[in-house]
Backbone as CSV, one residue per row, in Angstrom:
resi,resn,N_x,N_y,N_z,CA_x,CA_y,CA_z,C_x,C_y,C_z
1,TRP,96.053,76.828,114.556,95.765,77.490,112.769,96.588,78.937,113.348
2,ARG,96.558,79.468,115.044,96.481,80.652,115.365,98.512,80.347,115.611
3,LEU,99.191,79.669,115.369,100.253,79.561,115.542,100.905,79.464,113.757
4,ARG,100.261,79.472,112.631,100.406,79.033,111.872,100.232,81.195,110.955
5,ALA,99.233,81.269,112.000,99.331,82.677,111.594,99.783,83.695,112.422
6,LEU,100.918,83.284,113.246,101.261,83.912,114.245,102.658,84.080,113.173
7,HIS,102.628,82.522,113.207,104.063,82.707,111.867,104.013,83.329,110.898
8,GLY,102.436,83.453,109.859,103.229,84.098,108.524,102.689,85.664,109.097
9,LEU,102.753,85.360,109.868,102.332,87.588,110.413,104.577,87.882,110.672
10,ASN,104.507,87.257,111.396,105.722,87.577,111.877,107.147,87.281,110.843
11,SER,106.681,86.258,109.952,107.317,86.106,108.508,107.126,87.338,107.423
12,THR,106.069,87.630,107.043,105.671,88.370,106.591,106.499,90.301,107.087
13,ARG,106.533,90.457,107.781,106.336,91.872,108.472,107.974,92.046,108.499
14,GLY,108.991,93.074,107.484,110.211,93.268,107.177,110.476,92.037,105.824
15,LYS,109.841,92.242,105.287,110.571,91.272,104.993,110.927,92.128,103.270
16,ARG,112.412,91.529,103.064,112.945,92.654,101.911,112.119,91.825,100.747
17,VAL,112.120,92.186,99.525,111.252,91.979,98.425,112.183,93.032,97.877
18,VAL,113.379,91.773,96.727,113.741,92.643,95.104,112.584,93.230,94.305
19,CYS,112.586,94.066,93.754,111.776,94.768,92.628,111.786,94.925,91.506
20,ILE,112.403,93.517,90.757,112.867,94.482,88.990,111.700,95.211,88.955
21,GLY,112.124,96.977,88.385,111.878,97.548,87.907,111.479,98.429,89.283
22,GLY,111.705,98.633,89.651,110.286,99.286,90.778,109.738,98.904,91.745
23,PRO,109.226,98.935,92.614,107.689,98.389,93.379,106.886,99.721,93.028
24,SER,105.381,98.757,92.748,104.484,99.389,91.910,102.765,99.297,92.272
25,GLY,101.913,99.887,92.132,100.634,98.638,92.583,99.532,98.721,91.670
26,TRP,98.552,99.091,91.341,97.796,98.885,90.467,96.383,99.476,90.705
27,GLY,95.882,99.809,90.093,94.060,99.858,90.419,94.709,101.300,91.906
28,GLU,92.891,102.014,92.096,92.669,102.741,92.670,93.524,103.050,93.751
29,GLY,94.397,104.061,93.000,95.570,104.574,94.824,96.520,103.055,95.114
30,GLY,96.869,102.898,93.939,97.986,101.405,93.630,99.147,102.055,94.144
31,GLN,98.904,103.508,93.083,100.734,104.257,93.168,100.707,104.290,95.019
32,LYS,100.099,104.337,95.972,100.614,104.403,96.982,100.917,102.821,97.768
33,ALA,100.551,102.033,96.594,100.747,100.595,97.672,101.518,100.544,97.941
34,PRO,102.623,100.608,96.352,104.277,100.164,97.662,104.891,101.384,99.174
35,GLN,104.643,102.854,99.291,104.798,102.921,100.923,103.453,102.219,101.991
36,ILE,102.529,102.097,101.738,101.545,101.762,102.572,102.268,100.435,103.040
37,ALA,102.943,99.619,101.747,103.241,98.043,102.237,104.202,98.276,103.434
38,ARG,105.633,99.281,103.044,106.566,99.591,104.154,105.940,100.329,105.047
39,ASP,104.712,101.430,105.013,104.805,101.735,106.726,103.988,100.503,107.060
40,LEU,102.873,99.735,106.181,101.995,99.251,107.727,102.707,97.080,107.989
41,TRP,103.668,96.741,106.324,103.780,95.927,107.123,106.064,95.640,106.709
42,LYS,106.153,96.723,107.497,107.713,97.448,106.880,108.297,95.909,106.526
43,LEU,107.674,96.427,105.106,108.786,95.701,103.630,109.956,96.773,103.549
44,ASP,110.484,95.505,103.151,111.780,96.427,102.500,111.862,95.999,101.374
45,LEU,111.561,96.909,100.410,111.232,96.701,99.158,112.953,97.603,98.220
46,VAL,113.441,96.438,98.069,114.634,97.253,97.383,114.765,97.121,95.623
47,ASP,114.642,98.456,95.215,114.782,99.198,94.087,115.644,97.910,92.868
48,TYR,115.120,97.926,92.190,116.766,97.003,90.693,116.188,97.441,89.992
49,PRO,117.017,98.320,89.671,116.650,98.918,88.270,116.469,98.257,87.398
50,TYR,115.972,98.196,85.667,116.285,96.835,84.711,117.850,97.170,83.906
51,ALA,118.497,98.837,84.376,119.380,99.636,83.346,120.209,98.482,84.062
52,GLU,119.701,97.710,85.395,120.837,96.599,85.682,121.276,95.341,85.651
53,LEU,119.906,95.227,84.999,119.269,93.578,85.014,119.501,93.108,83.486
54,GLU,120.074,94.226,82.446,120.652,94.118,81.192,121.043,93.722,81.235
55,PRO,122.309,94.041,81.697,123.987,93.867,81.677,123.530,92.639,82.061
56,ARG,122.946,92.226,83.671,123.480,90.781,84.575,122.702,89.456,83.719
57,LEU,121.174,89.506,82.644,121.027,89.144,81.922,122.296,88.603,80.093
58,ALA,122.757,89.833,79.296,123.240,89.075,78.424,124.633,89.024,79.071
59,ALA,124.828,89.319,79.933,125.843,87.768,80.679,125.598,86.885,80.528
60,ALA,124.829,86.118,81.252,124.588,85.427,81.217,124.273,84.113,80.245
61,PHE,123.689,85.232,79.340,122.875,84.732,78.036,124.586,84.447,76.809
62,ARG,125.999,85.107,77.083,126.930,84.422,76.725,127.861,83.781,77.619
63,ASP,127.233,83.181,78.962,128.572,82.373,79.235,127.386,80.342,78.913
64,PRO,128.456,79.956,77.883,128.270,78.794,77.251,127.642,78.103,78.708
65,GLY,128.613,77.966,79.560,128.040,76.839,80.537,127.250,77.096,81.201
66,LEU,126.821,77.873,81.341,125.539,78.649,81.498,124.023,77.997,80.820
67,VAL,124.253,78.423,79.923,123.290,78.224,78.785,122.782,76.745,78.663
68,ALA,123.977,76.455,78.477,123.662,74.503,78.339,123.602,74.104,79.055
69,ALA,124.050,74.430,80.470,122.873,73.632,82.188,121.908,73.890,81.611
70,CYS,121.621,75.350,81.695,119.909,76.159,80.558,118.918,75.220,80.151
71,ASP,119.813,75.068,79.357,119.163,73.878,78.221,118.687,72.700,78.381
72,LYS,120.116,71.859,78.993,120.053,70.603,79.739,118.198,70.534,80.554
73,ALA,118.608,71.840,81.467,117.798,71.943,82.460,115.711,72.047,82.344
74,ALA,116.188,73.150,80.883,114.551,73.678,80.142,114.662,71.131,79.871
75,ASN,115.093,70.680,79.534,115.321,69.161,78.243,114.485,68.279,79.506
76,ALA,115.067,68.675,80.831,114.275,67.421,81.453,113.104,68.298,82.153
77,TYR,113.175,69.090,82.556,111.708,69.695,82.693,109.647,69.335,81.474
78,LEU,110.531,69.905,80.175,109.648,69.741,79.315,109.564,68.291,78.864
79,GLY,110.629,66.991,79.578,110.351,65.827,79.274,109.931,65.421,80.750
80,ARG,109.286,66.084,81.343,108.205,65.787,83.247,106.716,65.213,82.005
81,ALA,106.010,64.058,82.653,105.435,63.628,82.590,104.281,64.599,82.723
82,GLY,103.186,64.399,81.562,101.908,65.732,81.293,101.901,67.224,81.060
83,VAL,104.096,67.720,80.521,104.142,68.714,80.371,104.248,68.609,79.041
84,ARG,103.447,68.985,78.076,103.063,69.828,76.606,104.168,71.057,76.094
85,LEU,104.368,70.758,75.094,105.315,71.875,74.459,104.117,73.145,74.218
86,GLU,104.018,74.049,73.996,103.279,74.610,73.222,103.647,76.157,72.587
87,THR,105.242,76.314,72.788,105.517,77.316,72.267,106.943,76.999,71.936
88,THR,107.920,78.208,71.820,109.230,77.695,71.400,109.605,78.045,72.613
89,ARG,110.503,76.506,72.184,111.122,75.406,73.099,112.508,77.022,73.536
90,GLN,112.911,77.699,72.416,113.341,78.922,73.061,113.203,79.254,73.829
91,PHE,112.194,79.623,74.239,111.469,80.980,75.694,111.670,80.167,76.669
92,VAL,111.169,78.581,76.851,111.662,78.227,77.864,112.840,77.939,78.182
93,ALA,113.790,77.459,77.521,115.696,77.327,78.003,115.860,78.794,78.474
94,ASN,115.148,79.630,77.837,115.941,81.319,78.133,114.572,81.180,80.010
95,ALA,113.408,81.189,80.017,113.212,80.921,80.788,114.055,80.270,81.874
96,PHE,115.566,79.634,82.654,115.550,78.518,83.025,116.806,79.561,83.079
97,VAL,117.196,80.529,82.283,118.457,81.454,81.654,117.990,82.459,83.439
98,LEU,117.015,82.662,82.735,116.057,84.013,83.584,116.375,83.648,85.140
99,ARG,116.107,82.346,85.334,116.369,81.938,86.592,117.276,81.847,87.756
100,GLU,118.274,80.992,86.541,119.978,81.638,86.987,120.201,82.893,87.863
101,VAL,119.904,83.819,86.455,119.377,85.564,86.944,118.667,85.728,88.742
102,PHE,117.661,85.423,88.105,117.168,85.928,89.684,118.018,84.786,91.242
103,LEU,117.790,83.698,90.679,118.502,83.147,91.986,119.557,84.138,92.784
104,ASP,120.891,84.233,91.667,121.189,85.097,92.147,121.454,86.583,92.102
105,ILE,120.515,87.538,92.304,120.482,88.204,92.615,119.465,88.234,94.281
106,MET,118.507,87.205,94.438,118.503,87.684,95.060,119.371,86.996,96.925
107,GLU,119.617,85.846,95.714,121.302,85.852,96.705,122.045,86.692,96.905
108,GLN,122.321,88.133,96.451,122.999,88.619,96.383,122.456,90.112,97.591
109,HIS,120.715,89.366,97.530,120.209,90.983,98.141,120.328,89.932,99.968
110,GLN,120.037,88.162,99.638,119.187,87.824,101.249,118.373,87.772,101.405
111,THR,117.946,87.340,100.303,116.179,86.973,100.509,115.324,86.052,99.365
112,ASP,114.855,85.845,99.289,113.584,84.756,99.016,112.547,85.626,97.999
113,ALA,112.756,86.563,97.858,111.116,87.077,97.225,111.762,88.095,96.310
114,LEU,111.364,88.095,95.169,111.477,89.298,94.055,109.971,89.436,93.564
115,THR,110.138,90.245,92.946,109.207,91.128,91.785,109.017,91.308,90.982
116,VAL,107.920,90.828,89.450,108.636,92.404,87.888,107.968,92.927,88.042
117,ASN,108.156,94.011,87.736,107.317,95.016,87.405,107.042,95.104,86.164
118,HIS,105.783,95.296,85.536,105.893,95.034,83.329,106.666,94.185,83.201
119,CYS,105.811,93.183,84.324,106.532,91.728,83.957,106.023,91.204,81.707
120,MET,104.704,92.034,81.869,104.669,91.398,80.287,105.713,92.719,79.268
121,GLY,106.347,93.022,79.814,106.646,93.944,78.741,108.289,94.890,79.134
122,THR,109.001,96.009,79.566,109.818,96.003,79.752,110.462,94.209,80.006
123,ILE,110.684,93.578,80.832,111.326,92.389,80.659,111.562,91.600,79.770
124,MET,111.035,91.497,78.305,109.827,90.729,76.966,111.589,90.560,76.113
125,GLY,112.163,91.941,76.397,113.189,91.855,75.218,114.568,92.072,75.354
126,MET,114.807,91.767,76.766,116.189,91.301,77.315,115.776,89.881,77.652
127,SER,115.058,89.870,78.547,115.550,87.919,78.762,114.888,87.242,77.380
128,GLN,114.197,87.866,76.356,114.215,86.157,75.195,113.047,86.090,75.778
129,THR,112.192,85.721,76.268,111.108,84.999,76.665,110.048,86.338,78.599
130,THR,108.757,85.408,78.454,108.639,86.299,79.582,108.811,85.913,81.090
131,ALA,108.574,85.744,82.351,108.928,86.219,83.345,107.931,84.542,84.288
132,CYS,107.007,84.794,83.276,106.027,83.461,83.796,106.328,82.820,84.285
133,LEU,106.614,81.625,83.002,107.691,80.521,83.654,108.647,79.958,84.968
134,THR,109.426,81.603,84.556,110.609,81.630,85.675,109.803,81.554,87.474
135,LEU,108.870,82.961,87.355,107.988,82.664,88.180,107.479,81.649,88.913
136,SER,107.141,80.722,88.413,106.370,79.779,88.687,107.147,78.352,89.118
137,LEU,108.106,78.149,88.576,109.541,77.620,88.694,109.963,77.903,89.687
138,LEU,110.284,78.486,90.755,111.005,79.445,91.299,109.746,79.289,92.669
139,ASN,108.571,79.713,92.108,107.339,79.820,93.474,106.978,78.077,94.241
140,ASP,107.191,76.873,92.552,107.199,76.063,93.302,108.381,74.928,94.402
141,ASP,109.562,76.126,94.063,110.784,75.947,94.716,110.721,76.170,95.811
142,GLY,109.504,77.210,96.566,109.866,77.542,97.998,110.120,78.962,97.869
143,TYR,110.479,79.852,97.065,110.908,81.012,96.253,109.512,82.349,96.599
144,LEU,109.163,83.365,96.876,107.835,84.556,96.409,109.023,85.133,95.452
145,LEU,107.749,85.177,94.678,108.092,85.889,93.497,106.885,85.901,93.001
146,PHE,106.484,87.363,92.947,105.168,87.766,92.280,105.230,88.788,90.794
147,CYS,103.947,88.850,90.190,104.621,89.430,88.648,103.964,90.887,89.377
148,GLU,104.234,91.516,88.100,103.825,92.719,88.446,104.071,94.329,89.371
149,SER,104.718,93.891,90.210,105.348,94.196,91.498,104.300,94.835,92.148
150,ASP,103.096,94.661,92.054,101.614,95.296,92.653,101.667,95.166,93.888
151,PHE,101.759,96.034,94.816,102.542,96.247,96.068,100.520,95.495,97.034
152,VAL,99.845,96.644,95.839,98.228,96.146,96.525,97.990,94.771,97.296
153,ILE,98.626,93.738,95.886,98.608,92.451,96.591,98.985,91.709,97.271
154,ILE,100.778,92.114,97.056,102.019,90.977,97.422,101.989,91.153,98.995
155,PRO,101.929,92.095,99.497,101.928,91.145,100.801,101.157,90.900,101.545
156,ALA,99.962,89.891,100.693,98.805,89.285,101.044,98.914,88.162,100.625
157,GLY,99.996,88.640,100.072,100.346,86.810,99.160,101.300,86.270,99.571
158,ILE,102.516,87.236,100.083,103.354,86.528,101.154,102.265,86.271,102.451
159,LEU,102.659,86.502,103.366,101.357,86.395,104.564,100.697,84.796,104.328
160,LEU,99.918,84.902,103.308,99.536,83.335,102.198,100.098,82.605,102.211
161,ARG,101.626,82.502,102.189,102.635,81.796,101.726,103.121,81.004,102.618
162,TYR,103.287,82.339,103.872,103.336,82.070,105.127,102.615,80.934,106.179
163,ILE,101.777,81.432,105.954,100.412,81.302,106.762,100.403,80.018,106.464
164,THR,100.184,79.488,105.077,100.202,77.925,104.414,101.173,77.328,104.342
165,GLY,102.118,77.473,103.841,103.138,76.833,104.333,103.196,76.460,102.168
166,LYS,102.789,77.281,101.119,103.149,76.512,99.871,102.554,77.788,98.731
167,PRO,103.073,77.305,97.620,103.126,78.836,96.689,101.863,79.224,96.697
168,VAL,101.779,80.811,96.441,100.479,80.828,96.647,100.579,82.173,94.466
169,PHE,99.368,82.290,94.201,99.213,82.345,92.864,98.642,84.641,92.749
170,LEU,100.021,84.934,92.885,99.057,86.977,92.596,98.025,86.651,91.193
171,HIS,96.851,87.604,91.968,95.506,87.755,91.411,95.723,89.126,91.005
172,ASN,94.740,89.334,90.076,94.798,91.152,90.481,94.045,91.213,90.325
173,SER,94.193,92.511,91.366,93.304,93.065,92.613,91.555,93.436,91.439
174,THR,90.763,93.421,92.781,88.927,93.460,92.084,89.058,95.387,92.804
175,PHE,87.157,95.314,92.383,86.838,96.028,93.038,85.949,96.399,93.213
176,PRO,84.782,95.980,93.611,83.216,95.854,93.135,82.835,96.487,93.102
177,HIS,81.639,96.701,92.233,80.765,97.628,91.245,79.634,98.510,93.707
């Protein structure tokens, strides 16, 4: 455990995280969270504005080869045992397009970590889906993807991922009474 903990600590310190829509933080004092993450954990938070994401997504949706490949990937995903579609199929296909865009952005910034600010708002119009499935797929593939760009929680999520070697789930922070 001690070696895993040391690995987790060393891998978390200085981690580069692409922040779609900028870094943020929830709850009391949450707006200080990105700076605390920079100071305490030495996180390299890359601000990736929605103004840059929107044309990149639009170009991806205009690429017939990419759209066809993502449609095929969505079919394969939906055809897996135990998977049941309870939404519009196009939302799933669009999540695979968003996945490819996120992979390109992470490659561009030489990292395997990304978070989406306002993930239940701003991104939905331009991606034509929620980011939820995309984040889950990439986490399952070993990347570090988080919703809400919440740096109250994200440093602990990164640390836990490196200690356990398993995907983690972001949970909103709580404040006990």
